C-alpha positions in Angstrom: 82.8 111.8 36.0 84.8 114.2 38.2 83.4 117.7 37.6 79.8 118.4 38.6 80.0 122.2 38.3 77.3 122.2 35.6 74.8 120.8 38.0 74.8 123.9 40.3 72.3 125.7 38.1 69.7 122.9 38.1 67.8 124.3 41.1 64.7 122.1 40.5 66.5 118.8 40.9 64.9 116.5 43.5 66.7 113.3 42.9 70.3 113.0 41.9 72.5 109.8 41.6 76.2 110.4 41.1 77.3 107.0 42.4 80.5 105.3 41.4 82.4 108.2 39.9 85.6 110.0 40.9 83.9 113.1 42.4 85.8 114.8 45.2 84.3 118.4 45.1 80.6 118.5 46.0 80.4 122.3 46.4 78.2 122.6 43.3 75.5 120.8 45.2 75.1 123.5 47.9 72.5 125.6 46.0 70.3 122.6 45.1 67.7 123.2 47.8 65.1 120.9 46.4 67.1 117.6 46.6 65.4 114.9 48.6 67.4 111.9 47.4 71.1 112.2 46.8 73.4 109.2 46.0 77.1 110.0 46.3 78.2 106.5 47.1 81.5 105.2 45.7 83.3 108.5 45.0 86.3 110.1 46.6 84.5 112.7 48.7 86.1 113.6 52.0 84.5 117.0 52.8 80.8 117.3 53.4 80.5 121.0 54.4 78.7 121.9 51.1 75.9 119.5 52.1 75.6 121.3 55.4 75.4 124.6 53.6 72.5 123.3 51.6 69.6 124.4 53.8 67.2 122.3 51.7 68.6 119.0 52.9 66.8 117.9 56.0 63.6 116.2 57.1 63.2 112.8 55.4 65.8 113.4 52.8 68.1 110.5 51.9 71.8 111.0 51.4 74.0 108.0 50.5 77.7 108.5 51.3 78.8 104.9 51.5 82.3 104.0 50.2 83.8 107.5 50.4 87.0 108.4 52.3 85.1 110.8 54.6 87.2 113.1 56.8 87.0 112.9 60.6 85.2 116.3 60.6 82.7 115.0 58.1 82.0 111.9 60.2 81.9 113.6 63.6 80.4 117.0 62.8 78.9 117.3 59.3 76.9 114.0 59.3 75.4 114.7 62.8 74.4 118.2 61.6 72.5 116.7 58.7 70.9 114.0 60.9 69.8 116.6 63.4 67.9 118.3 60.5 66.1 115.0 59.9 68.1 113.6 57.0 68.8 109.9 56.7 72.5 109.6 56.0 73.9 106.2 54.8 77.6 106.1 55.7 
């Protein structure tokens, strides 16, 4: 799977596993405010700004980003922003 655009309208999702795909664009996840568990491990994601834009991600939410080629900005800015909001980020 590479295109997750269809997920952007599923506002009620609380758990989403997209592990081990070829996803690089996670912007469709920005409007999914009810997510509390998100597994994006094993993809080709470098930019995490859509997750930061998702104001629903925060306290006690779990985000798995292991095995992705994350950009320097994602590692040094975006992940700390998510962690400051209380998210547990696996990187």
